[in-house]
TIKOL-762541 format. One record per residue: residue number from 1; x, y, z of N, C-alpha, C in turn; chain. Coordinates in steps of 0.1 Angstrom, whole numbers. Layout:
REM residues N
site num=NUM	n_east=X	n_north=Y	n_up=Z	ca_east=X	ca_north=Y	ca_up=Z	c_east=X	c_north=Y	c_up=Z	cadena=A
...
END
This chain:
REM residues 190
site num=1	n_east=8	n_north=-12	n_up=0	ca_east=0	ca_north=0	ca_up=0	c_east=9	c_north=12	c_up=0	cadena=A
site num=2	n_east=5	n_north=22	n_up=-7	ca_east=12	ca_north=35	ca_up=-8	c_east=9	c_north=43	c_up=4	cadena=A
site num=3	n_east=19	n_north=49	n_up=10	ca_east=18	ca_north=58	ca_up=21	c_east=26	c_north=71	c_up=19	cadena=A
site num=4	n_east=19	n_north=82	n_up=18	ca_east=26	ca_north=95	ca_up=15	c_east=23	c_north=104	c_up=27	cadena=A
site num=5	n_east=34	n_north=107	n_up=34	ca_east=33	ca_north=116	ca_up=45	c_east=34	c_north=131	c_up=41	cadena=A
site num=6	n_east=42	n_north=132	n_up=30	ca_east=45	ca_north=146	ca_up=26	c_east=43	c_north=146	c_up=11	cadena=A
site num=7	n_east=36	n_north=156	n_up=6	ca_east=33	ca_north=156	ca_up=-9	c_east=44	c_north=162	c_up=-17	cadena=A
site num=8	n_east=51	n_north=172	n_up=-12	ca_east=62	ca_north=178	ca_up=-19	c_east=75	c_north=172	c_up=-14	cadena=A
site num=9	n_east=84	n_north=169	n_up=-23	ca_east=97	ca_north=163	ca_up=-20	c_east=109	c_north=172	c_up=-24	cadena=A
site num=10	n_east=106	n_north=181	n_up=-33	ca_east=117	ca_north=190	ca_up=-39	c_east=126	c_north=183	c_up=-48	cadena=A
site num=11	n_east=125	n_north=170	n_up=-49	ca_east=134	ca_north=162	ca_up=-58	c_east=132	c_north=165	c_up=-73	cadena=A
site num=12	n_east=120	n_north=170	n_up=-76	ca_east=117	ca_north=173	ca_up=-90	c_east=119	c_north=188	c_up=-94	cadena=A
site num=13	n_east=125	n_north=196	n_up=-85	ca_east=128	ca_north=210	ca_up=-87	c_east=138	c_north=211	c_up=-99	cadena=A
site num=14	n_east=146	n_north=201	n_up=-101	ca_east=156	ca_north=202	ca_up=-112	c_east=150	c_north=198	c_up=-126	cadena=A
site num=15	n_east=137	n_north=195	n_up=-126	ca_east=130	ca_north=192	ca_up=-139	c_east=131	c_north=177	c_up=-142	cadena=A
site num=16	n_east=134	n_north=169	n_up=-132	ca_east=134	ca_north=154	ca_up=-134	c_east=124	c_north=148	c_up=-124	cadena=A
site num=17	n_east=120	n_north=135	n_up=-127	ca_east=111	ca_north=128	ca_up=-118	c_east=116	c_north=114	c_up=-117	cadena=A
site num=18	n_east=112	n_north=107	n_up=-107	ca_east=117	ca_north=93	ca_up=-105	c_east=108	c_north=83	c_up=-111	cadena=A
site num=19	n_east=114	n_north=72	n_up=-115	ca_east=106	ca_north=61	ca_up=-120	c_east=106	c_north=50	c_up=-110	cadena=A
site num=20	n_east=98	n_north=39	n_up=-112	ca_east=97	ca_north=28	ca_up=-102	c_east=110	c_north=22	c_up=-99	cadena=A
site num=21	n_east=120	n_north=21	n_up=-108	ca_east=132	ca_north=15	ca_up=-105	c_east=142	c_north=25	c_up=-98	cadena=A
site num=22	n_east=138	n_north=37	n_up=-95	ca_east=147	ca_north=47	ca_up=-88	c_east=154	c_north=56	c_up=-98	cadena=A
site num=23	n_east=154	n_north=52	n_up=-111	ca_east=161	ca_north=61	ca_up=-120	c_east=153	c_north=74	c_up=-122	cadena=A
site num=24	n_east=160	n_north=84	n_up=-127	ca_east=153	ca_north=97	ca_up=-129	c_east=154	c_north=101	c_up=-144	cadena=A
site num=25	n_east=143	n_north=107	n_up=-148	ca_east=142	ca_north=111	ca_up=-162	c_east=136	c_north=125	c_up=-163	cadena=A
site num=26	n_east=139	n_north=133	n_up=-174	ca_east=133	ca_north=146	ca_up=-175	c_east=118	c_north=145	c_up=-175	cadena=A
site num=27	n_east=112	n_north=155	n_up=-169	ca_east=97	ca_north=156	ca_up=-169	c_east=92	c_north=157	c_up=-183	cadena=A
site num=28	n_east=100	n_north=162	n_up=-192	ca_east=96	ca_north=163	ca_up=-206	c_east=98	c_north=151	c_up=-214	cadena=A
site num=29	n_east=102	n_north=140	n_up=-209	ca_east=105	ca_north=128	ca_up=-216	c_east=92	c_north=122	c_up=-221	cadena=A
site num=30	n_east=93	n_north=114	n_up=-232	ca_east=81	ca_north=108	ca_up=-238	c_east=74	c_north=99	c_up=-228	cadena=A
site num=31	n_east=81	n_north=92	n_up=-220	ca_east=75	ca_north=83	ca_up=-209	c_east=67	c_north=92	c_up=-200	cadena=A
site num=32	n_east=72	n_north=103	n_up=-196	ca_east=64	ca_north=112	ca_up=-187	c_east=52	c_north=118	c_up=-193	cadena=A
site num=33	n_east=53	n_north=122	n_up=-206	ca_east=42	ca_north=127	ca_up=-213	c_east=31	c_north=117	c_up=-214	cadena=A
site num=34	n_east=34	n_north=104	n_up=-216	ca_east=25	ca_north=93	ca_up=-216	c_east=18	c_north=91	c_up=-203	cadena=A
site num=35	n_east=26	n_north=91	n_up=-192	ca_east=20	ca_north=89	ca_up=-179	c_east=11	c_north=101	c_up=-176	cadena=A
site num=36	n_east=15	n_north=113	n_up=-180	ca_east=6	ca_north=124	ca_up=-178	c_east=-7	c_north=123	c_up=-185	cadena=A
site num=37	n_east=-6	n_north=118	n_up=-198	ca_east=-19	ca_north=116	ca_up=-206	c_east=-28	c_north=106	c_up=-199	cadena=A
site num=38	n_east=-22	n_north=95	n_up=-194	ca_east=-30	ca_north=85	ca_up=-187	c_east=-36	c_north=91	c_up=-174	cadena=A
site num=39	n_east=-29	n_north=99	n_up=-167	ca_east=-35	ca_north=106	ca_up=-156	c_east=-46	c_north=115	c_up=-160	cadena=A
site num=40	n_east=-45	n_north=122	n_up=-171	ca_east=-55	ca_north=131	ca_up=-176	c_east=-67	c_north=123	c_up=-180	cadena=A
site num=41	n_east=-65	n_north=111	n_up=-186	ca_east=-76	ca_north=103	ca_up=-190	c_east=-84	c_north=98	c_up=-178	cadena=A
site num=42	n_east=-76	n_north=95	n_up=-167	ca_east=-83	ca_north=90	ca_up=-155	c_east=-92	c_north=101	c_up=-149	cadena=A
site num=43	n_east=-87	n_north=114	n_up=-150	ca_east=-95	ca_north=125	ca_up=-145	c_east=-107	c_north=127	c_up=-153	cadena=A
site num=44	n_east=-106	n_north=126	n_up=-167	ca_east=-117	ca_north=127	ca_up=-175	c_east=-127	c_north=116	c_up=-173	cadena=A
site num=45	n_east=-123	n_north=104	n_up=-170	ca_east=-132	ca_north=93	ca_up=-166	c_east=-139	c_north=97	c_up=-153	cadena=A
site num=46	n_east=-132	n_north=102	n_up=-144	ca_east=-138	ca_north=107	ca_up=-131	c_east=-149	c_north=117	c_up=-133	cadena=A
site num=47	n_east=-147	n_north=126	n_up=-143	ca_east=-158	ca_north=136	ca_up=-146	c_east=-170	c_north=128	c_up=-152	cadena=A
site num=48	n_east=-167	n_north=118	n_up=-161	ca_east=-178	ca_north=111	ca_up=-166	c_east=-186	c_north=103	c_up=-156	cadena=A
site num=49	n_east=-179	n_north=98	n_up=-146	ca_east=-185	ca_north=91	ca_up=-135	c_east=-195	c_north=100	c_up=-127	cadena=A
site num=50	n_east=-190	n_north=112	n_up=-125	ca_east=-198	ca_north=122	ca_up=-118	c_east=-210	c_north=126	c_up=-126	cadena=A
site num=51	n_east=-209	n_north=127	n_up=-139	ca_east=-220	ca_north=130	ca_up=-147	c_east=-230	c_north=118	c_up=-149	cadena=A
site num=52	n_east=-225	n_north=106	n_up=-147	ca_east=-234	ca_north=94	ca_up=-149	c_east=-243	c_north=92	c_up=-137	cadena=A
site num=53	n_east=-240	n_north=97	n_up=-125	ca_east=-247	ca_north=95	ca_up=-113	c_east=-249	c_north=80	c_up=-110	cadena=A
site num=54	n_east=-261	n_north=75	n_up=-111	ca_east=-264	ca_north=61	ca_up=-107	c_east=-264	c_north=52	c_up=-119	cadena=A
site num=55	n_east=-260	n_north=56	n_up=-131	ca_east=-260	ca_north=47	ca_up=-142	c_east=-251	c_north=36	c_up=-140	cadena=A
site num=56	n_east=-255	n_north=23	n_up=-143	ca_east=-246	ca_north=12	ca_up=-141	c_east=-232	c_north=12	c_up=-148	cadena=A
site num=57	n_east=-231	n_north=20	n_up=-158	ca_east=-218	ca_north=22	ca_up=-165	c_east=-208	c_north=27	c_up=-155	cadena=A
site num=58	n_east=-212	n_north=35	n_up=-146	ca_east=-202	ca_north=41	ca_up=-136	c_east=-194	c_north=31	c_up=-129	cadena=A
site num=59	n_east=-200	n_north=19	n_up=-125	ca_east=-193	ca_north=9	ca_up=-118	c_east=-181	c_north=4	c_up=-126	cadena=A
site num=60	n_east=-183	n_north=1	n_up=-139	ca_east=-172	ca_north=-3	ca_up=-147	c_east=-161	c_north=7	c_up=-148	cadena=A
site num=61	n_east=-165	n_north=20	n_up=-148	ca_east=-156	ca_north=31	ca_up=-150	c_east=-147	c_north=32	c_up=-137	cadena=A
site num=62	n_east=-153	n_north=30	n_up=-125	ca_east=-146	ca_north=31	ca_up=-113	c_east=-135	c_north=20	c_up=-113	cadena=A
site num=63	n_east=-138	n_north=8	n_up=-117	ca_east=-128	ca_north=-3	ca_up=-118	c_east=-117	c_north=1	c_up=-128	cadena=A
site num=64	n_east=-121	n_north=7	n_up=-139	ca_east=-112	ca_north=12	ca_up=-150	c_east=-102	c_north=22	c_up=-144	cadena=A
site num=65	n_east=-108	n_north=31	n_up=-136	ca_east=-99	ca_north=41	ca_up=-129	c_east=-88	c_north=35	c_up=-122	cadena=A
site num=66	n_east=-91	n_north=24	n_up=-114	ca_east=-81	ca_north=17	ca_up=-107	c_east=-71	c_north=10	c_up=-117	cadena=A
site num=67	n_east=-76	n_north=5	n_up=-128	ca_east=-67	ca_north=-1	ca_up=-138	c_east=-57	c_north=10	c_up=-143	cadena=A
site num=68	n_east=-62	n_north=22	n_up=-145	ca_east=-54	ca_north=32	ca_up=-150	c_east=-42	c_north=36	c_up=-141	cadena=A
site num=69	n_east=-44	n_north=34	n_up=-128	ca_east=-33	ca_north=36	ca_up=-119	c_east=-23	c_north=25	c_up=-121	cadena=A
site num=70	n_east=-28	n_north=12	n_up=-123	ca_east=-19	ca_north=1	ca_up=-127	c_east=-11	c_north=4	c_up=-140	cadena=A
site num=71	n_east=-19	n_north=10	n_up=-149	ca_east=-13	ca_north=13	ca_up=-162	c_east=-2	c_north=23	c_up=-161	cadena=A
site num=72	n_east=-4	n_north=34	n_up=-153	ca_east=6	ca_north=44	ca_up=-150	c_east=18	c_north=38	c_up=-144	cadena=A
site num=73	n_east=16	n_north=28	n_up=-134	ca_east=28	ca_north=22	ca_up=-128	c_east=35	c_north=13	c_up=-138	cadena=A
site num=74	n_east=28	n_north=7	n_up=-147	ca_east=34	ca_north=-2	ca_up=-157	c_east=43	c_north=7	c_up=-166	cadena=A
site num=75	n_east=38	n_north=19	n_up=-171	ca_east=45	ca_north=28	ca_up=-179	c_east=57	c_north=34	c_up=-172	cadena=A
site num=76	n_east=56	n_north=35	n_up=-158	ca_east=67	ca_north=41	ca_up=-150	c_east=77	c_north=31	c_up=-146	cadena=A
site num=77	n_east=76	n_north=18	n_up=-151	ca_east=86	ca_north=8	ca_up=-148	c_east=94	c_north=4	c_up=-161	cadena=A
site num=78	n_east=106	n_north=9	n_up=-161	ca_east=115	ca_north=6	ca_up=-173	c_east=118	c_north=-8	c_up=-174	cadena=A
site num=79	n_east=122	n_north=-13	n_up=-185	ca_east=127	ca_north=-26	ca_up=-187	c_east=119	c_north=-34	c_up=-198	cadena=A
site num=80	n_east=124	n_north=-46	n_up=-200	ca_east=118	ca_north=-54	ca_up=-211	c_east=110	c_north=-66	c_up=-206	cadena=A
site num=81	n_east=110	n_north=-68	n_up=-192	ca_east=103	ca_north=-79	ca_up=-186	c_east=89	c_north=-74	c_up=-182	cadena=A
site num=82	n_east=79	n_north=-79	n_up=-189	ca_east=65	ca_north=-74	ca_up=-187	c_east=57	c_north=-83	c_up=-179	cadena=A
site num=83	n_east=63	n_north=-93	n_up=-172	ca_east=56	ca_north=-101	ca_up=-163	c_east=54	c_north=-94	c_up=-150	cadena=A
site num=84	n_east=41	n_north=-95	n_up=-145	ca_east=39	ca_north=-89	ca_up=-132	c_east=45	c_north=-97	c_up=-120	cadena=A
site num=85	n_east=47	n_north=-91	n_up=-109	ca_east=52	ca_north=-98	ca_up=-98	c_east=47	c_north=-91	c_up=-85	cadena=A
site num=86	n_east=50	n_north=-95	n_up=-74	ca_east=46	ca_north=-89	ca_up=-61	c_east=49	c_north=-75	c_up=-61	cadena=A
site num=87	n_east=61	n_north=-71	n_up=-66	ca_east=65	ca_north=-57	ca_up=-66	c_east=64	c_north=-49	c_up=-79	cadena=A
site num=88	n_east=60	n_north=-56	n_up=-89	ca_east=59	ca_north=-49	ca_up=-102	c_east=45	c_north=-50	c_up=-108	cadena=A
site num=89	n_east=39	n_north=-39	n_up=-110	ca_east=25	ca_north=-39	ca_up=-116	c_east=27	c_north=-38	c_up=-131	cadena=A
site num=90	n_east=20	n_north=-47	n_up=-138	ca_east=19	ca_north=-48	ca_up=-152	c_east=5	c_north=-51	c_up=-157	cadena=A
site num=91	n_east=1	n_north=-45	n_up=-167	ca_east=-12	ca_north=-48	ca_up=-173	c_east=-11	c_north=-62	c_up=-179	cadena=A
site num=92	n_east=-21	n_north=-70	n_up=-176	ca_east=-21	ca_north=-84	ca_up=-180	c_east=-33	c_north=-87	c_up=-190	cadena=A
site num=93	n_east=-32	n_north=-97	n_up=-198	ca_east=-42	ca_north=-100	ca_up=-208	c_east=-56	c_north=-100	c_up=-203	cadena=A
site num=94	n_east=-58	n_north=-105	n_up=-191	ca_east=-72	ca_north=-105	ca_up=-185	c_east=-78	c_north=-91	c_up=-184	cadena=A
site num=95	n_east=-70	n_north=-81	n_up=-181	ca_east=-76	ca_north=-68	ca_up=-180	c_east=-81	c_north=-63	c_up=-194	cadena=A
site num=96	n_east=-73	n_north=-67	n_up=-205	ca_east=-78	ca_north=-63	ca_up=-218	c_east=-90	c_north=-71	c_up=-222	cadena=A
site num=97	n_east=-90	n_north=-84	n_up=-219	ca_east=-102	ca_north=-92	ca_up=-222	c_east=-114	c_north=-88	c_up=-214	cadena=A
site num=98	n_east=-113	n_north=-83	n_up=-202	ca_east=-124	ca_north=-78	ca_up=-194	c_east=-131	c_north=-66	c_up=-202	cadena=A
site num=99	n_east=-122	n_north=-57	n_up=-207	ca_east=-128	ca_north=-46	ca_up=-215	c_east=-135	c_north=-51	c_up=-227	cadena=A
site num=100	n_east=-130	n_north=-61	n_up=-234	ca_east=-136	ca_north=-66	ca_up=-246	c_east=-150	c_north=-73	c_up=-242	cadena=A
site num=101	n_east=-150	n_north=-80	n_up=-231	ca_east=-162	ca_north=-86	ca_up=-226	c_east=-173	c_north=-76	c_up=-223	cadena=A
site num=102	n_east=-169	n_north=-65	n_up=-217	ca_east=-178	ca_north=-54	ca_up=-213	c_east=-183	c_north=-47	c_up=-226	cadena=A
site num=103	n_east=-174	n_north=-45	n_up=-235	ca_east=-178	ca_north=-39	ca_up=-248	c_east=-189	c_north=-47	c_up=-255	cadena=A
site num=104	n_east=-186	n_north=-60	n_up=-256	ca_east=-196	ca_north=-69	ca_up=-262	c_east=-209	c_north=-69	c_up=-255	cadena=A
site num=105	n_east=-209	n_north=-69	n_up=-242	ca_east=-221	ca_north=-69	ca_up=-234	c_east=-229	c_north=-56	c_up=-236	cadena=A
site num=106	n_east=-222	n_north=-45	n_up=-237	ca_east=-229	ca_north=-32	ca_up=-239	c_east=-234	c_north=-32	c_up=-253	cadena=A
site num=107	n_east=-226	n_north=-36	n_up=-263	ca_east=-230	ca_north=-36	ca_up=-277	c_east=-242	c_north=-44	c_up=-280	cadena=A
site num=108	n_east=-244	n_north=-55	n_up=-272	ca_east=-256	ca_north=-64	ca_up=-275	c_east=-269	c_north=-56	c_up=-273	cadena=A
site num=109	n_east=-269	n_north=-45	n_up=-267	ca_east=-281	ca_north=-37	ca_up=-264	c_east=-283	c_north=-25	c_up=-274	cadena=A
site num=110	n_east=-274	n_north=-25	n_up=-284	ca_east=-273	ca_north=-13	ca_up=-293	c_east=-276	c_north=-17	c_up=-308	cadena=A
site num=111	n_east=-282	n_north=-8	n_up=-315	ca_east=-284	ca_north=-10	ca_up=-329	c_east=-271	c_north=-8	c_up=-336	cadena=A
site num=112	n_east=-268	n_north=-14	n_up=-348	ca_east=-256	ca_north=-11	ca_up=-355	c_east=-254	c_north=3	c_up=-359	cadena=A
site num=113	n_east=-242	n_north=8	n_up=-360	ca_east=-240	ca_north=22	ca_up=-364	c_east=-244	c_north=24	c_up=-378	cadena=A
site num=114	n_east=-250	n_north=35	n_up=-381	ca_east=-254	ca_north=39	ca_up=-394	c_east=-249	c_north=52	c_up=-398	cadena=A
site num=115	n_east=-242	n_north=59	n_up=-389	ca_east=-237	ca_north=72	ca_up=-391	c_east=-226	c_north=75	c_up=-380	cadena=A
site num=116	n_east=-217	n_north=84	n_up=-383	ca_east=-208	ca_north=89	ca_up=-373	c_east=-216	c_north=96	c_up=-362	cadena=A
site num=117	n_east=-211	n_north=96	n_up=-350	ca_east=-218	ca_north=102	ca_up=-339	c_east=-211	c_north=114	c_up=-334	cadena=A
site num=118	n_east=-219	n_north=125	n_up=-332	ca_east=-213	ca_north=137	ca_up=-326	c_east=-212	c_north=135	c_up=-311	cadena=A
site num=119	n_east=-201	n_north=140	n_up=-305	ca_east=-199	ca_north=138	ca_up=-291	c_east=-207	c_north=148	c_up=-282	cadena=A
site num=120	n_east=-220	n_north=145	n_up=-282	ca_east=-229	ca_north=154	ca_up=-274	c_east=-241	c_north=146	c_up=-270	cadena=A
site num=121	n_east=-251	n_north=154	n_up=-266	ca_east=-264	ca_north=148	ca_up=-261	c_east=-265	c_north=153	c_up=-247	cadena=A
site num=122	n_east=-265	n_north=143	n_up=-238	ca_east=-265	ca_north=147	ca_up=-224	c_east=-251	c_north=150	c_up=-219	cadena=A
site num=123	n_east=-250	n_north=155	n_up=-206	ca_east=-237	ca_north=158	ca_up=-200	c_east=-229	c_north=145	c_up=-199	cadena=A
site num=124	n_east=-236	n_north=134	n_up=-195	ca_east=-229	ca_north=122	ca_up=-193	c_east=-223	c_north=116	c_up=-206	cadena=A
site num=125	n_east=-231	n_north=117	n_up=-217	ca_east=-227	ca_north=112	ca_up=-230	c_east=-215	c_north=120	c_up=-234	cadena=A
site num=126	n_east=-216	n_north=134	n_up=-233	ca_east=-205	ca_north=142	ca_up=-237	c_east=-193	c_north=139	c_up=-229	cadena=A
site num=127	n_east=-194	n_north=137	n_up=-216	ca_east=-182	ca_north=134	ca_up=-207	c_east=-176	c_north=121	c_up=-211	cadena=A
site num=128	n_east=-184	n_north=111	n_up=-215	ca_east=-178	ca_north=98	ca_up=-220	c_east=-170	c_north=100	c_up=-233	cadena=A
site num=129	n_east=-176	n_north=108	n_up=-242	ca_east=-169	ca_north=111	ca_up=-254	c_east=-156	c_north=119	c_up=-252	cadena=A
site num=130	n_east=-157	n_north=128	n_up=-243	ca_east=-145	ca_north=136	ca_up=-239	c_east=-134	c_north=126	c_up=-234	cadena=A
site num=131	n_east=-138	n_north=118	n_up=-224	ca_east=-128	ca_north=108	ca_up=-219	c_east=-123	c_north=99	c_up=-230	cadena=A
site num=132	n_east=-131	n_north=95	n_up=-239	ca_east=-126	ca_north=87	ca_up=-250	c_east=-115	c_north=94	c_up=-258	cadena=A
site num=133	n_east=-118	n_north=107	n_up=-261	ca_east=-108	ca_north=114	ca_up=-269	c_east=-95	c_north=116	c_up=-261	cadena=A
site num=134	n_east=-96	n_north=118	n_up=-248	ca_east=-83	ca_north=119	ca_up=-240	c_east=-76	c_north=105	c_up=-240	cadena=A
site num=135	n_east=-83	n_north=94	n_up=-239	ca_east=-77	ca_north=81	ca_up=-240	c_east=-70	c_north=79	c_up=-253	cadena=A
site num=136	n_east=-76	n_north=84	n_up=-264	ca_east=-70	ca_north=83	ca_up=-277	c_east=-57	c_north=90	c_up=-277	cadena=A
site num=137	n_east=-56	n_north=102	n_up=-271	ca_east=-44	ca_north=109	ca_up=-270	c_east=-33	c_north=102	c_up=-262	cadena=A
site num=138	n_east=-38	n_north=96	n_up=-251	ca_east=-28	ca_north=87	ca_up=-244	c_east=-23	c_north=76	c_up=-252	cadena=A
site num=139	n_east=-32	n_north=70	n_up=-260	ca_east=-27	ca_north=59	ca_up=-269	c_east=-17	c_north=64	c_up=-279	cadena=A
site num=140	n_east=-19	n_north=76	n_up=-285	ca_east=-9	ca_north=81	ca_up=-294	c_east=4	c_north=84	c_up=-287	cadena=A
site num=141	n_east=3	n_north=89	n_up=-275	ca_east=16	ca_north=91	ca_up=-267	c_east=23	c_north=77	c_up=-264	cadena=A
site num=142	n_east=15	n_north=67	n_up=-262	ca_east=20	ca_north=54	ca_up=-259	c_east=27	c_north=48	c_up=-272	cadena=A
site num=143	n_east=21	n_north=50	n_up=-283	ca_east=27	ca_north=45	ca_up=-296	c_east=40	c_north=53	c_up=-298	cadena=A
site num=144	n_east=40	n_north=66	n_up=-296	ca_east=52	ca_north=74	ca_up=-298	c_east=63	c_north=70	c_up=-288	cadena=A
site num=145	n_east=60	n_north=68	n_up=-275	ca_east=70	ca_north=63	ca_up=-266	c_east=75	c_north=50	c_up=-269	cadena=A
site num=146	n_east=66	n_north=41	n_up=-274	ca_east=70	ca_north=27	ca_up=-277	c_east=80	c_north=27	c_up=-288	cadena=A
site num=147	n_east=81	n_north=38	n_up=-296	ca_east=91	ca_north=39	ca_up=-307	c_east=105	c_north=42	c_up=-301	cadena=A
site num=148	n_east=105	n_north=46	n_up=-289	ca_east=118	ca_north=50	ca_up=-282	c_east=122	c_north=41	c_up=-271	cadena=A
site num=149	n_east=113	n_north=32	n_up=-266	ca_east=117	ca_north=24	ca_up=-255	c_east=107	c_north=12	c_up=-254	cadena=A
site num=150	n_east=111	n_north=1	n_up=-248	ca_east=102	ca_north=-10	ca_up=-247	c_east=90	c_north=-7	c_up=-238	cadena=A
site num=151	n_east=78	n_north=-10	n_up=-242	ca_east=66	ca_north=-8	ca_up=-234	c_east=58	c_north=-21	c_up=-235	cadena=A
site num=152	n_east=51	n_north=-24	n_up=-224	ca_east=43	ca_north=-36	ca_up=-223	c_east=32	c_north=-36	c_up=-234	cadena=A
site num=153	n_east=32	n_north=-46	n_up=-243	ca_east=22	ca_north=-47	ca_up=-254	c_east=8	c_north=-47	c_up=-249	cadena=A
site num=154	n_east=6	n_north=-54	n_up=-237	ca_east=-7	ca_north=-55	ca_up=-231	c_east=-12	c_north=-41	c_up=-227	cadena=A
site num=155	n_east=-3	n_north=-32	n_up=-222	ca_east=-7	ca_north=-19	ca_up=-218	c_east=-11	c_north=-11	c_up=-230	cadena=A
site num=156	n_east=-5	n_north=-12	n_up=-242	ca_east=-9	ca_north=-6	ca_up=-254	c_east=-22	c_north=-11	c_up=-258	cadena=A
site num=157	n_east=-25	n_north=-24	n_up=-258	ca_east=-38	ca_north=-30	ca_up=-261	c_east=-49	c_north=-25	c_up=-252	cadena=A
site num=158	n_east=-45	n_north=-23	n_up=-239	ca_east=-55	ca_north=-18	ca_up=-229	c_east=-60	c_north=-4	c_up=-233	cadena=A
site num=159	n_east=-51	n_north=4	n_up=-237	ca_east=-55	ca_north=18	ca_up=-241	c_east=-64	c_north=18	c_up=-253	cadena=A
site num=160	n_east=-60	n_north=9	n_up=-263	ca_east=-68	ca_north=8	ca_up=-275	c_east=-82	c_north=3	c_up=-272	cadena=A
site num=161	n_east=-84	n_north=-7	n_up=-263	ca_east=-97	ca_north=-12	ca_up=-260	c_east=-105	c_north=-2	c_up=-251	cadena=A
site num=162	n_east=-97	n_north=5	n_up=-243	ca_east=-104	ca_north=15	ca_up=-234	c_east=-111	c_north=25	c_up=-242	cadena=A
site num=163	n_east=-105	n_north=31	n_up=-252	ca_east=-112	ca_north=41	ca_up=-260	c_east=-125	c_north=35	c_up=-267	cadena=A
site num=164	n_east=-124	n_north=22	n_up=-271	ca_east=-135	ca_north=15	ca_up=-277	c_east=-146	c_north=14	c_up=-266	cadena=A
site num=165	n_east=-142	n_north=10	n_up=-254	ca_east=-151	ca_north=8	ca_up=-243	c_east=-159	c_north=21	c_up=-240	cadena=A
site num=166	n_east=-152	n_north=32	n_up=-240	ca_east=-158	ca_north=45	ca_up=-237	c_east=-168	c_north=49	c_up=-248	cadena=A
site num=167	n_east=-164	n_north=46	n_up=-261	ca_east=-173	ca_north=49	ca_up=-272	c_east=-186	c_north=41	c_up=-271	cadena=A
site num=168	n_east=-185	n_north=28	n_up=-268	ca_east=-197	ca_north=20	ca_up=-267	c_east=-205	c_north=24	c_up=-255	cadena=A
site num=169	n_east=-198	n_north=27	n_up=-244	ca_east=-205	ca_north=32	ca_up=-232	c_east=-213	c_north=45	c_up=-235	cadena=A
site num=170	n_east=-207	n_north=54	n_up=-242	ca_east=-214	ca_north=66	ca_up=-246	c_east=-226	c_north=63	c_up=-254	cadena=A
site num=171	n_east=-225	n_north=54	n_up=-263	ca_east=-237	ca_north=50	ca_up=-272	c_east=-248	c_north=44	c_up=-263	cadena=A
site num=172	n_east=-244	n_north=35	n_up=-253	ca_east=-254	ca_north=29	ca_up=-245	c_east=-261	c_north=39	c_up=-236	cadena=A
site num=173	n_east=-253	n_north=48	n_up=-230	ca_east=-260	ca_north=58	ca_up=-222	c_east=-269	c_north=67	c_up=-230	cadena=A
site num=174	n_east=-264	n_north=71	n_up=-242	ca_east=-273	ca_north=79	ca_up=-251	c_east=-286	c_north=72	c_up=-255	cadena=A
site num=175	n_east=-285	n_north=59	n_up=-257	ca_east=-297	ca_north=51	ca_up=-261	c_east=-307	c_north=51	c_up=-250	cadena=A
site num=176	n_east=-303	n_north=53	n_up=-237	ca_east=-312	ca_north=53	ca_up=-226	c_east=-316	c_north=68	c_up=-223	cadena=A
site num=177	n_east=-311	n_north=77	n_up=-230	ca_east=-314	ca_north=91	ca_up=-226	c_east=-317	c_north=100	c_up=-238	cadena=A
site num=178	n_east=-325	n_north=95	n_up=-247	ca_east=-329	ca_north=104	ca_up=-258	c_east=-322	c_north=101	c_up=-272	cadena=A
site num=179	n_east=-313	n_north=92	n_up=-272	ca_east=-306	ca_north=89	ca_up=-285	c_east=-294	c_north=96	c_up=-288	cadena=A
site num=180	n_east=-287	n_north=92	n_up=-298	ca_east=-274	ca_north=97	ca_up=-302	c_east=-276	c_north=109	c_up=-311	cadena=A
site num=181	n_east=-266	n_north=118	n_up=-311	ca_east=-266	ca_north=130	ca_up=-320	c_east=-258	c_north=125	c_up=-332	cadena=A
site num=182	n_east=-264	n_north=124	n_up=-343	ca_east=-258	ca_north=119	ca_up=-355	c_east=-252	c_north=130	c_up=-364	cadena=A
site num=183	n_east=-241	n_north=127	n_up=-370	ca_east=-235	ca_north=136	ca_up=-380	c_east=-243	c_north=136	c_up=-392	cadena=A
site num=184	n_east=-246	n_north=147	n_up=-398	ca_east=-253	ca_north=149	ca_up=-410	c_east=-243	c_north=155	c_up=-420	cadena=A
site num=185	n_east=-236	n_north=147	n_up=-429	ca_east=-226	ca_north=153	ca_up=-437	c_east=-231	c_north=165	c_up=-445	cadena=A
site num=186	n_east=-224	n_north=176	n_up=-445	ca_east=-227	ca_north=188	ca_up=-453	c_east=-239	c_north=195	c_up=-448	cadena=A
site num=187	n_east=-244	n_north=193	n_up=-436	ca_east=-257	ca_north=198	ca_up=-432	c_east=-257	c_north=214	c_up=-431	cadena=A
site num=188	n_east=-246	n_north=219	n_up=-429	ca_east=-245	ca_north=234	ca_up=-427	c_east=-240	c_north=241	c_up=-439	cadena=A
site num=189	n_east=-238	n_north=235	n_up=-451	ca_east=-233	ca_north=241	ca_up=-463	c_east=-243	c_north=250	c_up=-469	cadena=A
site num=190	n_east=-256	n_north=248	n_up=-467	ca_east=-266	ca_north=257	ca_up=-474	c_east=-270	c_north=268	c_up=-465	cadena=A
END
């Protein structure tokens, strides 16, 4: 369990931050941009949870928020050994499969897509779409960082599935609250 008695340490005043293995990297490093994007995605999901109130989708998102802390720890652990251990958090295939199972279960209640969807409708639907777009940015950061250093392939897959999960969750919530806002190509040209 993590125990923090003091929030500031002053060790980052030189523009570096510590990784899980004790090494230090610049705060501007690709790894740190990725970790920051994952943190922002987690916050965006928290906003979606707040907008969802008692919607059952919120329970899945709370578990996903915990997974995102695991994901951040995974990305903060350098090396090429992606096996989890008592002391090393790594995203594992079951976490990716769980997202897929939840996507399939939500999708079973939806009509097939017949148009692109605008990210709006209710506050909850808009918040889910916003979280999805932030997760997509985190995924782009992960792909960029993976071009510079080894990253857990399961962590990359998790981010990819998570954006799909949020998209389908937005569709499901919209279906229960007035429907989706569909894109009408060229609607404002006249």
